[in-house]
N, CA, C and O atoms as a GROMACS GRO file, in nm:
protein
  416
    1MET      N    1   1.980  -3.105  -2.354
    1MET     CA    2   1.904  -3.169  -2.418
    1MET      C    3   1.813  -3.263  -2.335
    1MET      O    4   1.872  -3.342  -2.261
    2ALA      N    5   1.675  -3.267  -2.337
    2ALA     CA    6   1.637  -3.375  -2.254
    2ALA      C    7   1.642  -3.520  -2.340
    2ALA      O    8   1.641  -3.537  -2.462
    3ILE      N    9   1.649  -3.619  -2.226
    3ILE     CA   10   1.673  -3.764  -2.282
    3ILE      C   11   1.563  -3.805  -2.343
    3ILE      O   12   1.466  -3.782  -2.272
    4VAL      N   13   1.529  -3.868  -2.466
    4VAL     CA   14   1.424  -3.887  -2.529
    4VAL      C   15   1.394  -4.066  -2.492
    4VAL      O   16   1.487  -4.147  -2.494
    5HIS      N   17   1.276  -4.097  -2.467
    5HIS     CA   18   1.242  -4.253  -2.396
    5HIS      C   19   1.148  -4.290  -2.535
    5HIS      O   20   1.054  -4.232  -2.590
    6ILE      N   21   1.213  -4.401  -2.559
    6ILE     CA   22   1.140  -4.468  -2.683
    6ILE      C   23   1.060  -4.612  -2.632
    6ILE      O   24   1.135  -4.701  -2.591
    7GLU      N   25   0.946  -4.634  -2.634
    7GLU     CA   26   0.886  -4.726  -2.591
    7GLU      C   27   0.793  -4.791  -2.697
    7GLU      O   28   0.703  -4.869  -2.667
    8ASP      N   29   0.824  -4.748  -2.834
    8ASP     CA   30   0.742  -4.810  -2.941
    8ASP      C   31   0.855  -4.789  -3.047
    8ASP      O   32   0.905  -4.682  -3.082
    9ALA      N   33   0.887  -4.934  -3.097
    9ALA     CA   34   0.979  -4.940  -3.216
    9ALA      C   35   0.959  -4.838  -3.333
    9ALA      O   36   1.057  -4.793  -3.394
   10LYS      N   37   0.870  -4.813  -3.353
   10LYS     CA   38   0.854  -4.711  -3.476
   10LYS      C   39   0.911  -4.560  -3.444
   10LYS      O   40   0.908  -4.472  -3.529
   11ASP      N   41   0.953  -4.544  -3.341
   11ASP     CA   42   1.009  -4.403  -3.296
   11ASP      C   43   1.148  -4.421  -3.318
   11ASP      O   44   1.219  -4.322  -3.331
   12PHE      N   45   1.202  -4.553  -3.326
   12PHE     CA   46   1.351  -4.545  -3.340
   12PHE      C   47   1.434  -4.483  -3.462
   12PHE      O   48   1.539  -4.421  -3.449
   13ALA      N   49   1.375  -4.507  -3.570
   13ALA     CA   50   1.428  -4.462  -3.704
   13ALA      C   51   1.418  -4.335  -3.690
   13ALA      O   52   1.527  -4.280  -3.706
   14PRO      N   53   1.315  -4.249  -3.662
   14PRO     CA   54   1.328  -4.094  -3.683
   14PRO      C   55   1.405  -4.045  -3.564
   14PRO      O   56   1.466  -3.940  -3.582
   15GLU      N   57   1.416  -4.103  -3.444
   15GLU     CA   58   1.483  -4.061  -3.322
   15GLU      C   59   1.616  -4.080  -3.349
   15GLU      O   60   1.693  -3.990  -3.312
   16VAL      N   61   1.664  -4.181  -3.408
   16VAL     CA   62   1.798  -4.248  -3.408
   16VAL      C   63   1.863  -4.244  -3.552
   16VAL      O   64   1.958  -4.170  -3.580
   17LEU      N   65   1.805  -4.327  -3.634
   17LEU     CA   66   1.856  -4.353  -3.765
   17LEU      C   67   1.855  -4.222  -3.843
   17LEU      O   68   1.951  -4.182  -3.909
   18GLN      N   69   1.745  -4.162  -3.830
   18GLN     CA   70   1.722  -4.047  -3.914
   18GLN      C   71   1.805  -3.900  -3.864
   18GLN      O   72   1.819  -3.805  -3.941
   19ALA      N   73   1.858  -3.899  -3.720
   19ALA     CA   74   1.879  -3.789  -3.683
   19ALA      C   75   2.036  -3.765  -3.727
   19ALA      O   76   2.102  -3.863  -3.760
   20SER      N   77   2.085  -3.656  -3.728
   20SER     CA   78   2.194  -3.604  -3.760
   20SER      C   79   2.287  -3.585  -3.640
   20SER      O   80   2.224  -3.555  -3.538
   21GLY      N   81   2.429  -3.596  -3.624
   21GLY     CA   82   2.503  -3.574  -3.528
   21GLY      C   83   2.509  -3.702  -3.442
   21GLY      O   84   2.454  -3.807  -3.477
   22LYS      N   85   2.576  -3.689  -3.333
   22LYS     CA   86   2.604  -3.821  -3.230
   22LYS      C   87   2.465  -3.845  -3.148
   22LYS      O   88   2.412  -3.749  -3.091
   23VAL      N   89   2.416  -3.956  -3.144
   23VAL     CA   90   2.308  -4.009  -3.060
   23VAL      C   91   2.362  -4.153  -3.000
   23VAL      O   92   2.402  -4.253  -3.061
   24LEU      N   93   2.349  -4.126  -2.857
   24LEU     CA   94   2.388  -4.222  -2.777
   24LEU      C   95   2.254  -4.318  -2.743
   24LEU      O   96   2.168  -4.260  -2.677
   25VAL      N   97   2.230  -4.435  -2.775
   25VAL     CA   98   2.150  -4.519  -2.750
   25VAL      C   99   2.157  -4.610  -2.622
   25VAL      O  100   2.240  -4.701  -2.619
   26ASP      N  101   2.071  -4.590  -2.514
   26ASP     CA  102   2.085  -4.680  -2.394
   26ASP      C  103   1.960  -4.812  -2.417
   26ASP      O  104   1.839  -4.790  -2.415
   27PHE      N  105   2.007  -4.917  -2.434
   27PHE     CA  106   1.916  -5.040  -2.437
   27PHE      C  107   1.909  -5.057  -2.281
   27PHE      O  108   2.013  -5.060  -2.213
   28TRP      N  109   1.775  -5.070  -2.221
   28TRP     CA  110   1.765  -5.096  -2.078
   28TRP      C  111   1.621  -5.160  -2.064
   28TRP      O  112   1.541  -5.160  -2.158
   29ALA      N  113   1.598  -5.204  -1.963
   29ALA     CA  114   1.486  -5.261  -1.894
   29ALA      C  115   1.460  -5.230  -1.750
   29ALA      O  116   1.548  -5.213  -1.666
   30SER      N  117   1.313  -5.224  -1.728
   30SER     CA  118   1.298  -5.171  -1.574
   30SER      C  119   1.338  -5.292  -1.479
   30SER      O  120   1.350  -5.263  -1.360
   31TRP      N  121   1.357  -5.406  -1.512
   31TRP     CA  122   1.379  -5.514  -1.422
   31TRP      C  123   1.562  -5.525  -1.404
   31TRP      O  124   1.609  -5.607  -1.324
   32CYS      N  125   1.640  -5.447  -1.475
   32CYS     CA  126   1.768  -5.487  -1.468
   32CYS      C  127   1.826  -5.365  -1.387
   32CYS      O  128   1.821  -5.245  -1.413
   33GLY      N  129   1.887  -5.433  -1.277
   33GLY     CA  130   1.954  -5.319  -1.157
   33GLY      C  131   2.056  -5.262  -1.241
   33GLY      O  132   2.028  -5.147  -1.273
   34PRO      N  133   2.162  -5.303  -1.285
   34PRO     CA  134   2.268  -5.234  -1.358
   34PRO      C  135   2.210  -5.104  -1.442
   34PRO      O  136   2.275  -5.000  -1.442
   35CYS      N  137   2.081  -5.115  -1.514
   35CYS     CA  138   2.033  -5.020  -1.617
   35CYS      C  139   2.000  -4.925  -1.519
   35CYS      O  140   2.043  -4.810  -1.531
   36MET      N  141   1.919  -4.963  -1.406
   36MET     CA  142   1.877  -4.855  -1.331
   36MET      C  143   1.981  -4.763  -1.259
   36MET      O  144   1.957  -4.645  -1.233
   37MET      N  145   2.098  -4.826  -1.227
   37MET     CA  146   2.226  -4.758  -1.179
   37MET      C  147   2.261  -4.669  -1.285
   37MET      O  148   2.308  -4.561  -1.252
   38MET      N  149   2.246  -4.695  -1.416
   38MET     CA  150   2.278  -4.584  -1.504
   38MET      C  151   2.224  -4.492  -1.532
   38MET      O  152   2.275  -4.391  -1.583
   39ALA      N  153   2.095  -4.513  -1.500
   39ALA     CA  154   1.983  -4.381  -1.520
   39ALA      C  155   2.058  -4.230  -1.472
   39ALA      O  156   2.062  -4.139  -1.555
   40PRO      N  157   2.108  -4.212  -1.355
   40PRO     CA  158   2.162  -4.086  -1.314
   40PRO      C  159   2.269  -4.056  -1.392
   40PRO      O  160   2.285  -3.937  -1.422
   41ILE      N  161   2.362  -4.155  -1.440
   41ILE     CA  162   2.488  -4.119  -1.492
   41ILE      C  163   2.454  -4.082  -1.645
   41ILE      O  164   2.535  -4.019  -1.712
   42LEU      N  165   2.328  -4.124  -1.700
   42LEU     CA  166   2.302  -4.081  -1.848
   42LEU      C  167   2.249  -3.919  -1.831
   42LEU      O  168   2.263  -3.843  -1.927
   43GLU      N  169   2.188  -3.872  -1.709
   43GLU     CA  170   2.134  -3.754  -1.696
   43GLU      C  171   2.289  -3.656  -1.711
   43GLU      O  172   2.311  -3.562  -1.788
   44GLN      N  173   2.382  -3.720  -1.602
   44GLN     CA  174   2.504  -3.638  -1.608
   44GLN      C  175   2.550  -3.636  -1.746
   44GLN      O  176   2.559  -3.522  -1.792
   45LEU      N  177   2.581  -3.725  -1.817
   45LEU     CA  178   2.612  -3.736  -1.973
   45LEU      C  179   2.539  -3.625  -2.035
   45LEU      O  180   2.597  -3.530  -2.086
   46ASP      N  181   2.412  -3.637  -2.030
   46ASP     CA  182   2.315  -3.561  -2.107
   46ASP      C  183   2.380  -3.404  -2.081
   46ASP      O  184   2.414  -3.336  -2.178
   47GLU      N  185   2.391  -3.362  -1.967
   47GLU     CA  186   2.441  -3.232  -1.928
   47GLU      C  187   2.573  -3.190  -1.973
   47GLU      O  188   2.595  -3.079  -2.019
   48ALA      N  189   2.672  -3.294  -1.956
   48ALA     CA  190   2.798  -3.276  -1.977
   48ALA      C  191   2.827  -3.261  -2.149
   48ALA      O  192   2.921  -3.195  -2.194
   49TYR      N  193   2.763  -3.310  -2.205
   49TYR     CA  194   2.772  -3.301  -2.344
   49TYR      C  195   2.645  -3.257  -2.434
   49TYR      O  196   2.572  -3.338  -2.490
   50PRO      N  197   2.631  -3.136  -2.437
   50PRO     CA  198   2.517  -3.077  -2.478
   50PRO      C  199   2.479  -3.100  -2.631
   50PRO      O  200   2.359  -3.091  -2.660
   51ASP      N  201   2.572  -3.131  -2.732
   51ASP     CA  202   2.554  -3.167  -2.863
   51ASP      C  203   2.554  -3.312  -2.880
   51ASP      O  204   2.560  -3.352  -2.997
   52LEU      N  205   2.546  -3.420  -2.767
   52LEU     CA  206   2.494  -3.534  -2.762
   52LEU      C  207   2.377  -3.567  -2.751
   52LEU      O  208   2.323  -3.535  -2.645
   53LYS      N  209   2.296  -3.642  -2.850
   53LYS     CA  210   2.151  -3.660  -2.820
   53LYS      C  211   2.130  -3.793  -2.738
   53LYS      O  212   2.163  -3.894  -2.800
   54VAL      N  213   2.086  -3.813  -2.620
   54VAL     CA  214   2.055  -3.950  -2.551
   54VAL      C  215   1.922  -4.002  -2.565
   54VAL      O  216   1.820  -3.936  -2.547
   55VAL      N  217   1.930  -4.122  -2.599
   55VAL     CA  218   1.792  -4.204  -2.620
   55VAL      C  219   1.778  -4.296  -2.532
   55VAL      O  220   1.888  -4.337  -2.497
   56LYS      N  221   1.707  -4.340  -2.488
   56LYS     CA  222   1.687  -4.489  -2.410
   56LYS      C  223   1.552  -4.552  -2.475
   56LYS      O  224   1.441  -4.504  -2.496
   57VAL      N  225   1.606  -4.672  -2.498
   57VAL     CA  226   1.501  -4.771  -2.569
   57VAL      C  227   1.492  -4.858  -2.464
   57VAL      O  228   1.594  -4.904  -2.414
   58ASN      N  229   1.344  -4.897  -2.410
   58ASN     CA  230   1.316  -4.996  -2.326
   58ASN      C  231   1.328  -5.129  -2.434
   58ASN      O  232   1.282  -5.134  -2.548
   59VAL      N  233   1.391  -5.218  -2.372
   59VAL     CA  234   1.392  -5.351  -2.491
   59VAL      C  235   1.293  -5.444  -2.435
   59VAL      O  236   1.316  -5.560  -2.470
   60ASP      N  237   1.185  -5.429  -2.354
   60ASP     CA  238   1.079  -5.495  -2.332
   60ASP      C  239   0.974  -5.446  -2.412
   60ASP      O  240   0.894  -5.527  -2.458
   61ALA      N  241   0.960  -5.308  -2.439
   61ALA     CA  242   0.845  -5.233  -2.504
   61ALA      C  243   0.884  -5.221  -2.660
   61ALA      O  244   0.792  -5.207  -2.740
   62ALA      N  245   0.994  -5.224  -2.696
   62ALA     CA  246   1.052  -5.211  -2.791
   62ALA      C  247   1.164  -5.312  -2.850
   62ALA      O  248   1.283  -5.282  -2.855
   63GLN      N  249   1.122  -5.414  -2.888
   63GLN     CA  250   1.195  -5.535  -2.928
   63GLN      C  251   1.277  -5.515  -3.050
   63GLN      O  252   1.395  -5.547  -3.040
   64GLU      N  253   1.242  -5.475  -3.148
   64GLU     CA  254   1.271  -5.459  -3.250
   64GLU      C  255   1.419  -5.412  -3.266
   64GLU      O  256   1.510  -5.487  -3.301
   65PRO      N  257   1.431  -5.304  -3.241
   65PRO     CA  258   1.569  -5.232  -3.219
   65PRO      C  259   1.684  -5.321  -3.170
   65PRO      O  260   1.786  -5.348  -3.234
   66ALA      N  261   1.649  -5.361  -3.044
   66ALA     CA  262   1.712  -5.456  -2.984
   66ALA      C  263   1.779  -5.588  -3.070
   66ALA      O  264   1.895  -5.629  -3.071
   67VAL      N  265   1.673  -5.633  -3.132
   67VAL     CA  266   1.703  -5.760  -3.223
   67VAL      C  267   1.786  -5.700  -3.337
   67VAL      O  268   1.890  -5.762  -3.364
   68GLN      N  269   1.758  -5.589  -3.408
   68GLN     CA  270   1.840  -5.557  -3.511
   68GLN      C  271   1.982  -5.526  -3.492
   68GLN      O  272   2.067  -5.563  -3.573
   69PHE      N  273   2.012  -5.447  -3.370
   69PHE     CA  274   2.142  -5.438  -3.334
   69PHE      C  275   2.206  -5.540  -3.239
   69PHE      O  276   2.299  -5.501  -3.169
   70GLN      N  277   2.174  -5.641  -3.234
   70GLN     CA  278   2.202  -5.770  -3.176
   70GLN      C  279   2.249  -5.747  -3.042
   70GLN      O  280   2.355  -5.791  -2.998
   71ILE      N  281   2.142  -5.655  -2.963
   71ILE     CA  282   2.180  -5.664  -2.809
   71ILE      C  283   2.135  -5.778  -2.752
   71ILE      O  284   2.020  -5.820  -2.761
   72ASP      N  285   2.242  -5.839  -2.681
   72ASP     CA  286   2.226  -5.960  -2.608
   72ASP      C  287   2.256  -5.965  -2.439
   72ASP      O  288   2.245  -6.058  -2.358
   73SER      N  289   2.295  -5.828  -2.425
   73SER     CA  290   2.333  -5.794  -2.275
   73SER      C  291   2.290  -5.650  -2.247
   73SER      O  292   2.310  -5.570  -2.339
   74ILE      N  293   2.228  -5.598  -2.122
   74ILE     CA  294   2.198  -5.474  -2.093
   74ILE      C  295   2.254  -5.431  -1.983
   74ILE      O  296   2.297  -5.529  -1.922
   75PRO      N  297   2.274  -5.338  -1.927
   75PRO     CA  298   2.258  -5.221  -2.042
   75PRO      C  299   2.356  -5.193  -2.132
   75PRO      O  300   2.472  -5.185  -2.089
   76ALA      N  301   2.330  -5.173  -2.268
   76ALA     CA  302   2.409  -5.169  -2.375
   76ALA      C  303   2.405  -5.018  -2.431
   76ALA      O  304   2.299  -4.956  -2.421
   77PHE      N  305   2.500  -4.967  -2.479
   77PHE     CA  306   2.510  -4.826  -2.528
   77PHE      C  307   2.564  -4.843  -2.678
   77PHE      O  308   2.654  -4.921  -2.712
   78LEU      N  309   2.493  -4.756  -2.762
   78LEU     CA  310   2.552  -4.767  -2.898
   78LEU      C  311   2.552  -4.617  -2.908
   78LEU      O  312   2.464  -4.542  -2.864
   79LEU      N  313   2.669  -4.579  -2.978
   79LEU     CA  314   2.695  -4.446  -3.020
   79LEU      C  315   2.668  -4.457  -3.182
   79LEU      O  316   2.737  -4.529  -3.253
   80PHE      N  317   2.556  -4.375  -3.232
   80PHE     CA  318   2.557  -4.358  -3.365
   80PHE      C  319   2.577  -4.205  -3.414
   80PHE      O  320   2.531  -4.110  -3.350
   81GLU      N  321   2.642  -4.194  -3.520
   81GLU     CA  322   2.697  -4.077  -3.582
   81GLU      C  323   2.630  -4.104  -3.718
   81GLU      O  324   2.660  -4.194  -3.795
   82ASN      N  325   2.506  -3.983  -3.738
   82ASN     CA  326   2.458  -3.973  -3.864
   82ASN      C  327   2.383  -4.110  -3.919
   82ASN      O  328   2.372  -4.144  -4.037
   83GLY      N  329   2.336  -4.176  -3.808
   83GLY     CA  330   2.258  -4.309  -3.841
   83GLY      C  331   2.333  -4.428  -3.848
   83GLY      O  332   2.283  -4.539  -3.866
   84LYS      N  333   2.439  -4.409  -3.835
   84LYS     CA  334   2.562  -4.546  -3.828
   84LYS      C  335   2.615  -4.563  -3.684
   84LYS      O  336   2.640  -4.474  -3.603
   85VAL      N  337   2.627  -4.712  -3.667
   85VAL     CA  338   2.684  -4.711  -3.522
   85VAL      C  339   2.818  -4.707  -3.538
   85VAL      O  340   2.877  -4.757  -3.633
   86THR      N  341   2.872  -4.644  -3.436
   86THR     CA  342   3.029  -4.616  -3.454
   86THR      C  343   3.109  -4.671  -3.321
   86THR      O  344   3.228  -4.702  -3.331
   87LYS      N  345   3.050  -4.680  -3.218
   87LYS     CA  346   3.091  -4.747  -3.086
   87LYS      C  347   2.989  -4.833  -3.001
   87LYS      O  348   2.868  -4.822  -3.020
   88ARG      N  349   3.034  -4.904  -2.923
   88ARG     CA  350   2.952  -5.004  -2.835
   88ARG      C  351   3.012  -5.007  -2.689
   88ARG      O  352   3.132  -4.984  -2.671
   89ALA      N  353   2.946  -5.030  -2.609
   89ALA     CA  354   2.998  -5.018  -2.476
   89ALA      C  355   2.860  -5.119  -2.398
   89ALA      O  356   2.741  -5.103  -2.428
   90VAL      N  357   2.907  -5.211  -2.306
   90VAL     CA  358   2.809  -5.301  -2.251
   90VAL      C  359   2.860  -5.280  -2.093
   90VAL      O  360   2.978  -5.267  -2.062
   91GLY      N  361   2.738  -5.277  -1.993
   91GLY     CA  362   2.738  -5.290  -1.853
   91GLY      C  363   2.754  -5.151  -1.799
   91GLY      O  364   2.784  -5.050  -1.863
   92ALA      N  365   2.726  -5.164  -1.667
   92ALA     CA  366   2.749  -5.044  -1.574
   92ALA      C  367   2.869  -4.990  -1.570
   92ALA      O  368   2.964  -5.068  -1.572
   93MET      N  369   2.895  -4.855  -1.563
   93MET     CA  370   3.030  -4.812  -1.551
   93MET      C  371   3.000  -4.636  -1.517
   93MET      O  372   2.895  -4.577  -1.542
   94PRO      N  373   3.121  -4.579  -1.456
   94PRO     CA  374   3.107  -4.434  -1.420
   94PRO      C  375   3.100  -4.353  -1.560
   94PRO      O  376   3.136  -4.402  -1.667
   95MET      N  377   3.052  -4.226  -1.545
   95MET     CA  378   3.034  -4.142  -1.649
   95MET      C  379   3.170  -4.125  -1.727
   95MET      O  380   3.176  -4.144  -1.849
   96GLN      N  381   3.259  -4.094  -1.665
   96GLN     CA  382   3.388  -4.080  -1.734
   96GLN      C  383   3.424  -4.205  -1.830
   96GLN      O  384   3.455  -4.192  -1.948
   97VAL      N  385   3.416  -4.317  -1.768
   97VAL     CA  386   3.435  -4.429  -1.847
   97VAL      C  387   3.354  -4.452  -1.969
   97VAL      O  388   3.403  -4.469  -2.080
   98LEU      N  389   3.244  -4.451  -1.945
   98LEU     CA  390   3.142  -4.454  -2.068
   98LEU      C  391   3.171  -4.370  -2.175
   98LEU      O  392   3.164  -4.408  -2.292
   99ALA      N  393   3.210  -4.234  -2.134
   99ALA     CA  394   3.242  -4.121  -2.219
   99ALA      C  395   3.380  -4.143  -2.288
   99ALA      O  396   3.407  -4.098  -2.400
  100GLN      N  397   3.471  -4.225  -2.206
  100GLN     CA  398   3.605  -4.243  -2.283
  100GLN      C  399   3.563  -4.390  -2.387
  100GLN      O  400   3.609  -4.391  -2.501
  101ASN      N  401   3.487  -4.491  -2.347
  101ASN     CA  402   3.455  -4.599  -2.432
  101ASN      C  403   3.396  -4.560  -2.535
  101ASN      O  404   3.417  -4.628  -2.635
  102LEU      N  405   3.305  -4.442  -2.547
  102LEU     CA  406   3.249  -4.422  -2.651
  102LEU      C  407   3.324  -4.315  -2.742
  102LEU      O  408   3.274  -4.290  -2.851
  103GLY      N  409   3.434  -4.254  -2.706
  103GLY     CA  410   3.529  -4.168  -2.768
  103GLY      C  411   3.446  -4.036  -2.756
  103GLY      O  412   3.445  -3.958  -2.852
  104LEU      N  413   3.383  -4.011  -2.655
  104LEU     CA  414   3.319  -3.863  -2.654
  104LEU      C  415   3.416  -3.768  -2.598
  104LEU      O  416   3.387  -3.649  -2.588
   0.00000   0.00000   0.00000
C-alpha cells in the first residue's frame, strides 16, 4: 500500500480516525534530520506489513492533529486501530525496533 501524505488537517480524520484496521501515523517535518532518516525505514515498513496503512503528517502544514495528539517531539509515531491510539513511539530507530515498539 502506498504511503499517504497529509498536508491539510481536514484529511486526517478520513485517512486515520475513520479508517478500519491499523494505521501508523508518522508526525514529521522537512527540517527534522531524524525525520528524514526515518523516511526510507517507513517505506520498508510499508512493504513488510501490507495490512498496515502508513500515513505521514507534516506538522508544519497540518498542525491541528499534532496538537490534538500532544506531539511535542518528532519524529513521533502513533499506531491507531479503528480510530483509537493504541501505541506510541518517538525518535529515529531501526525498522525492527519501531515494529517491536508498536507491537506489529
